[in-house]
KOLKE-773943 format. One line per 4 residues: for each residue z, y, x of N, C-alpha, C. Coordinates in Angstrom, 1 decimal. Layout:
<lolos>
Z/Y/X/Z/Y/X/Z/Y/X | ...
</lolos>
This chain:
<lolos>
0.0/-1.2/0.8/0.0/0.0/0.0/0.0/1.2/0.9 | -1.0/2.1/0.7/-1.1/3.3/1.6/-0.8/4.5/0.7 | 0.2/5.3/1.0/0.6/6.4/0.2/0.0/7.7/0.7 | -0.7/7.7/1.8/-1.3/8.9/2.3/-0.3/9.6/3.3
0.9/9.1/3.4/1.8/9.7/4.4/2.0/8.8/5.6 | 2.2/9.4/6.7/2.4/8.6/7.9/3.9/8.3/8.0 | 4.3/7.1/7.7/5.7/6.7/7.7/6.2/6.1/9.0 | 5.3/6.0/10.0/5.7/5.4/11.3/6.8/6.1/12.0
7.7/5.4/12.6/8.8/5.9/13.3/8.3/6.3/14.7 | 8.8/7.5/15.1/8.4/8.0/16.4/8.9/7.0/17.5 | 7.9/6.6/18.4/8.2/5.7/19.4/9.2/6.2/20.5 | 9.4/7.5/20.6/10.3/8.1/21.5/11.8/7.7/21.1
12.0/7.4/19.9/13.3/7.1/19.4/13.7/5.6/19.8 | 12.8/4.8/20.3/13.1/3.4/20.5/14.3/3.1/21.4 | 14.8/4.0/22.2/15.9/3.7/23.0/17.2/4.0/22.3 | 17.1/4.6/21.1/18.3/5.0/20.3/18.8/3.9/19.4
20.1/3.7/19.3/20.6/2.6/18.4/20.2/3.0/16.9 | 20.0/4.2/16.6/19.6/4.6/15.2/18.2/4.2/14.9 | 17.4/4.0/16.0/16.0/3.6/15.8/16.0/2.2/15.1 | 16.8/1.3/15.6/16.9/-0.1/15.0/17.2/-0.1/13.6
18.0/0.9/13.1/18.3/1.0/11.7/17.3/1.6/10.8 | 16.3/2.3/11.4/15.2/3.0/10.7/13.9/2.3/10.7 | 13.7/1.4/11.6/12.4/0.7/11.7/12.3/-0.6/11.0 | 11.2/-0.9/10.4/11.0/-2.1/9.6/11.2/-3.3/10.6
12.0/-4.3/10.2/12.2/-5.5/11.0/11.1/-6.5/11.1 | 10.0/-6.3/10.2/8.9/-7.2/10.2/7.8/-6.6/11.1 | 7.3/-5.4/10.9/6.2/-4.9/11.7/6.7/-4.1/12.9 | 7.9/-3.7/12.9/8.5/-2.9/14.1/7.8/-1.6/14.3
7.0/-1.1/13.3/6.3/0.2/13.5/6.7/1.2/12.5 | 6.6/0.8/11.2/6.9/1.8/10.1/8.3/1.9/9.8 | 8.7/3.1/9.2/10.0/3.3/8.8/10.4/2.5/7.5 | 11.6/2.1/7.4/12.1/1.4/6.2/12.0/2.3/5.0
11.3/1.9/4.0/11.2/2.7/2.8/11.2/1.8/1.5 | 11.6/0.5/1.7/11.8/-0.4/0.5/13.0/-1.2/0.7 | 13.9/-1.3/-0.3/15.1/-2.1/-0.3/15.0/-3.2/-1.3 | 15.7/-4.3/-1.0/15.7/-5.5/-1.9/17.1/-5.8/-2.4
17.2/-6.7/-3.4/18.5/-7.0/-4.0/19.4/-7.6/-3.0 | 19.0/-8.2/-1.9/19.8/-8.8/-0.9/20.5/-7.8/0.0 | 19.9/-6.5/-0.1/20.5/-5.4/0.7/19.7/-5.1/2.0 | 18.7/-6.0/2.3/17.9/-5.7/3.5/16.8/-4.7/3.1
16.1/-4.2/4.1/15.1/-3.2/3.9/13.9/-3.5/4.8 | 12.7/-3.1/4.4/11.5/-3.1/5.1/10.6/-1.9/4.8 | 9.5/-1.8/5.4/8.5/-0.7/4.9/7.8/-1.3/3.7 | 7.2/-0.4/2.9/6.5/-0.9/1.7/5.3/-1.8/2.1
4.6/-1.5/3.2/3.4/-2.3/3.5/3.8/-3.8/3.7 | 4.9/-4.0/4.4/5.4/-5.4/4.6/6.1/-6.0/3.4 | 6.8/-5.2/2.7/7.7/-5.7/1.6/7.0/-6.0/0.3 | 5.8/-5.4/0.1/5.1/-5.5/-1.2/4.7/-7.0/-1.5
4.4/-7.8/-0.5/3.9/-9.2/-0.8/4.9/-10.2/-0.5 | 6.2/-9.9/-0.1/7.2/-10.9/0.3/7.7/-11.6/-1.0 | 7.8/-12.9/-0.9/8.5/-13.7/-1.9/9.9/-14.0/-1.5 | 10.1/-14.2/-0.2/11.5/-14.5/0.4/11.7/-13.5/1.5
12.9/-13.0/1.7/13.2/-12.1/2.8/13.3/-13.0/4.0 | 12.6/-12.6/5.1/12.5/-13.5/6.3/13.8/-13.6/7.1 | 14.7/-12.7/6.9/16.0/-12.7/7.7/17.0/-13.6/7.0 | 17.3/-13.4/5.7/18.3/-14.1/5.0/17.7/-15.2/4.1
16.4/-15.2/3.9/15.7/-16.2/3.1/16.0/-16.2/1.6 | 16.5/-15.0/1.2/16.8/-14.8/-0.3/15.5/-14.6/-1.0 | 15.4/-15.2/-2.2/14.3/-14.9/-3.1/14.3/-13.5/-3.5 | 13.2/-12.8/-3.4/13.2/-11.4/-3.7/12.9/-11.2/-5.2
13.8/-10.6/-5.9/13.6/-10.4/-7.4/13.6/-8.9/-7.7 | 14.1/-8.1/-6.8/14.2/-6.6/-7.0/13.6/-5.9/-5.7 | 12.8/-4.9/-6.0/12.2/-4.0/-5.0/12.5/-2.6/-5.4 | 13.1/-1.8/-4.5/13.4/-0.4/-4.8/12.7/0.4/-3.7
11.9/1.4/-4.1/11.2/2.3/-3.2/12.2/3.3/-2.8 | 12.3/3.5/-1.5/13.3/4.5/-0.9/12.4/5.8/-0.5 | 13.0/7.0/-0.8/12.3/8.2/-0.4/13.1/9.0/0.5
</lolos>
C-alpha cells in the first residue's frame, strides 16, 4: 500500500536505541505505522498481507493504522 508519503526511517538514526523502536522489524527500512492485536507493530507495506505475526506467531485479527 503506497500512501504517497515517504515513511522510511532516516538511516543516520540506526546507531540510536530509539531507531530499533521505530523501524519495521520485517523490512528494517520503513517506520512502524501499523499495530496489531498482539501489540506488535510493522509498517503498512509489510503488515497488510500478514496472516500471522512473525515474531509471536499470533493470528492477526486486528490491524490499526498509526499516524
